[in-house]
VEXTORZA-895078 format. One record per residue (C-alpha): residue number from 1; residue in one letter; x, y, z. Coordinates in pm, whole numbers, plus 50000, padded with zeros to 5 digits. Each point is the difference from the previous one (the first is absolute). Layout:
REM VEXTORZA-895078
seq->NUM	type->a	X->X	Y->Y	Z->Z
...
//
This chain:
REM VEXTORZA-895078
seq->1	type->m	X->58696	Y->21000	Z->41620
seq->2	type->p	X->50218	Y->49779	Z->50222
seq->3	type->e	X->50369	Y->50062	Z->50047
seq->4	type->n	X->50207	Y->49794	Z->49755
seq->5	type->n	X->50174	Y->49806	Z->50276
seq->6	type->r	X->49686	Y->49900	Z->50194
seq->7	type->f	X->49826	Y->49671	Z->49943
seq->8	type->y	X->49626	Y->49944	Z->50028
seq->9	type->t	X->49768	Y->49709	Z->49938
seq->10	type->l	X->49801	Y->50005	Z->49678
seq->11	type->k	X->49699	Y->50117	Z->50197
seq->12	type->g	X->50216	Y->50265	Z->50166
seq->13	type->y	X->50100	Y->50144	Z->49663
seq->14	type->a	X->49636	Y->49993	Z->49890
seq->15	type->l	X->49896	Y->50191	Z->50312
seq->16	type->l	X->50267	Y->50261	Z->49932
seq->17	type->e	X->49864	Y->50054	Z->49648
seq->18	type->n	X->49646	Y->50045	Z->50132
seq->19	type->n	X->49844	Y->49931	Z->49658
seq->20	type->a	X->49624	Y->50025	Z->49966
seq->21	type->i	X->49997	Y->49742	Z->49722
seq->22	type->t	X->50090	Y->49638	Z->50073
seq->23	type->s	X->50171	Y->49744	Z->49778
seq->24	type->s	X->49665	Y->49831	Z->49942
seq->25	type->m	X->49844	Y->50329	Z->49898
seq->26	type->e	X->50284	Y->50049	Z->49754
seq->27	type->d	X->49934	Y->49656	Z->49849
seq->28	type->y	X->49633	Y->50078	Z->49948
seq->29	type->l	X->50068	Y->50346	Z->49861
seq->30	type->e	X->50262	Y->49863	Z->49762
seq->31	type->m	X->49755	Y->49739	Z->49870
seq->32	type->i	X->49719	Y->50255	Z->49963
seq->33	type->y	X->50239	Y->50214	Z->49795
seq->34	type->r	X->50106	Y->49699	Z->49789
seq->35	type->i	X->49642	Y->49898	Z->49926
seq->36	type->r	X->49900	Y->50358	Z->49924
seq->37	type->s	X->50300	Y->50039	Z->49767
seq->38	type->t	X->49858	Y->49726	Z->49776
seq->39	type->g	X->49688	Y->50211	Z->49952
seq->40	type->e	X->49782	Y->49763	Z->50200
seq->41	type->a	X->49766	Y->50118	Z->50272
seq->42	type->v	X->50110	Y->49888	Z->50345
seq->43	type->r	X->49753	Y->49812	Z->50216
seq->44	type->i	X->50047	Y->49830	Z->50336
seq->45	type->g	X->49959	Y->49652	Z->49850
seq->46	type->a	X->50268	Y->50053	Z->49736
seq->47	type->l	X->50235	Y->50157	Z->50252
seq->48	type->a	X->49952	Y->49711	Z->50242
seq->49	type->e	X->50059	Y->49748	Z->49722
seq->50	type->m	X->50321	Y->50169	Z->49883
seq->51	type->l	X->50140	Y->50009	Z->50354
seq->52	type->n	X->49871	Y->49654	Z->50098
seq->53	type->v	X->49803	Y->50132	Z->50296
seq->54	type->k	X->49636	Y->49984	Z->50104
seq->55	type->p	X->49770	Y->50274	Z->49871
seq->56	type->s	X->49926	Y->50101	Z->50358
seq->57	type->s	X->50371	Y->50063	Z->50060
seq->58	type->a	X->50026	Y->50204	Z->49681
seq->59	type->s	X->49693	Y->50201	Z->50097
seq->60	type->k	X->50146	Y->50078	Z->50342
seq->61	type->m	X->50330	Y->50109	Z->49850
seq->62	type->v	X->49829	Y->50219	Z->49739
seq->63	type->n	X->49820	Y->50173	Z->50287
seq->64	type->n	X->50338	Y->50059	Z->50168
seq->65	type->l	X->50138	Y->50146	Z->49676
seq->66	type->k	X->49690	Y->50215	Z->49973
seq->67	type->k	X->50062	Y->50139	Z->50350
seq->68	type->q	X->50353	Y->50092	Z->49890
seq->69	type->g	X->49860	Y->50188	Z->49701
seq->70	type->l	X->50162	Y->49768	Z->49747
seq->71	type->v	X->49687	Y->49849	Z->49842
seq->72	type->s	X->49632	Y->50073	Z->49968
seq->73	type->s	X->49730	Y->49738	Z->49974
seq->74	type->e	X->49638	Y->49935	Z->50064
seq->75	type->k	X->49844	Y->49679	Z->50127
seq->76	type->y	X->49986	Y->49748	Z->49714
seq->77	type->g	X->50157	Y->50258	Z->49768
seq->78	type->y	X->50333	Y->50062	Z->49837
seq->79	type->i	X->50317	Y->50087	Z->50185
seq->80	type->k	X->50161	Y->50318	Z->49869
seq->81	type->l	X->50337	Y->50145	Z->50083
seq->82	type->t	X->50020	Y->50355	Z->50127
seq->83	type->d	X->50280	Y->50218	Z->49865
seq->84	type->a	X->50209	Y->49914	Z->50307
seq->85	type->g	X->49917	Y->49630	Z->49962
seq->86	type->s	X->50092	Y->50004	Z->49633
seq->87	type->a	X->50334	Y->50171	Z->50068
seq->88	type->l	X->50086	Y->49755	Z->50277
seq->89	type->g	X->49877	Y->49703	Z->49794
seq->90	type->q	X->50220	Y->50107	Z->49711
seq->91	type->y	X->50302	Y->50017	Z->50231
seq->92	type->l	X->49918	Y->49659	Z->50153
seq->93	type->v	X->49988	Y->49838	Z->49656
seq->94	type->f	X->50326	Y->50175	Z->49905
seq->95	type->r	X->50162	Y->49878	Z->50323
seq->96	type->h	X->49876	Y->49646	Z->49944
seq->97	type->d	X->50106	Y->49986	Z->49636
seq->98	type->t	X->50342	Y->50154	Z->50069
seq->99	type->l	X->50071	Y->49759	Z->50283
seq->100	type->h	X->49877	Y->49706	Z->49790
seq->101	type->r	X->50230	Y->50094	Z->49711
seq->102	type->f	X->50293	Y->50038	Z->50240
seq->103	type->l	X->49947	Y->49666	Z->50172
seq->104	type->c	X->49954	Y->49823	Z->49666
seq->105	type->y	X->50324	Y->50161	Z->49882
seq->106	type->i	X->50212	Y->49901	Z->50300
seq->107	type->n	X->49842	Y->49654	Z->50032
seq->108	type->q	X->50007	Y->49935	Z->49625
seq->109	type->s	X->49635	Y->49900	Z->49999
seq->110	type->d	X->49683	Y->50119	Z->49838
seq->111	type->n	X->49769	Y->49992	Z->50301
seq->112	type->e	X->50073	Y->50127	Z->50350
seq->113	type->l	X->49640	Y->50091	Z->50088
seq->114	type->e	X->49992	Y->49828	Z->50338
seq->115	type->q	X->50323	Y->50159	Z->50114
seq->116	type->v	X->49888	Y->50345	Z->49882
seq->117	type->e	X->49669	Y->49967	Z->50185
seq->118	type->k	X->50186	Y->49911	Z->50318
seq->119	type->i	X->50247	Y->50289	Z->49997
seq->120	type->e	X->49856	Y->50290	Z->49798
seq->121	type->h	X->49845	Y->50170	Z->50303
seq->122	type->f	X->50333	Y->50036	Z->50176
seq->123	type->i	X->50198	Y->50188	Z->49737
seq->124	type->n	X->49986	Y->50378	Z->49996
seq->125	type->a	X->49944	Y->50219	Z->49694
seq->126	type->e	X->50364	Y->50110	Z->49980
seq->127	type->t	X->50118	Y->49639	Z->49977
seq->128	type->i	X->49742	Y->49926	Z->49731
seq->129	type->r	X->50119	Y->50302	Z->49797
seq->130	type->n	X->50360	Y->49882	Z->50037
seq->131	type->i	X->49905	Y->49650	Z->49886
seq->132	type->q	X->49821	Y->50155	Z->49701
seq->133	type->r	X->50314	Y->50201	Z->49913
seq->134	type->f	X->50213	Y->49687	Z->50031
seq->135	type->l	X->49766	Y->49804	Z->49773
seq->136	type->a	X->50006	Y->50280	Z->49742
seq->137	type->r	X->50380	Y->49958	Z->49974
seq->138	type->t	X->49990	Y->49623	Z->49953
//
């Protein structure tokens, strides 16, 4: 953790965190969790369609998530969340939804999806919990 009075570039802060999971991986995991939460089976094609990416990109990212122990899958089969993947996916959806509600509240709008997608990866869990507490009081 950097000292509070030291500035870094965005990449510098990211290097200090040394996270094994990237923002893109979070986006994919969040979408896998969302699809799975509807009761639907998750396949590469559906995942790619939901994220507006090529199936080859989705396949590569699923393999990365598999290496991290967050999903399991077989070639041309379904993508399944591991326990760790499900727990993280649940948090990612919570983070997204909390931030979306907050931005809609302060901007007096009903859709802040683009803004949420751009900033959700840079807000820590403590800040999300505090936003949730604030929203519960409003």
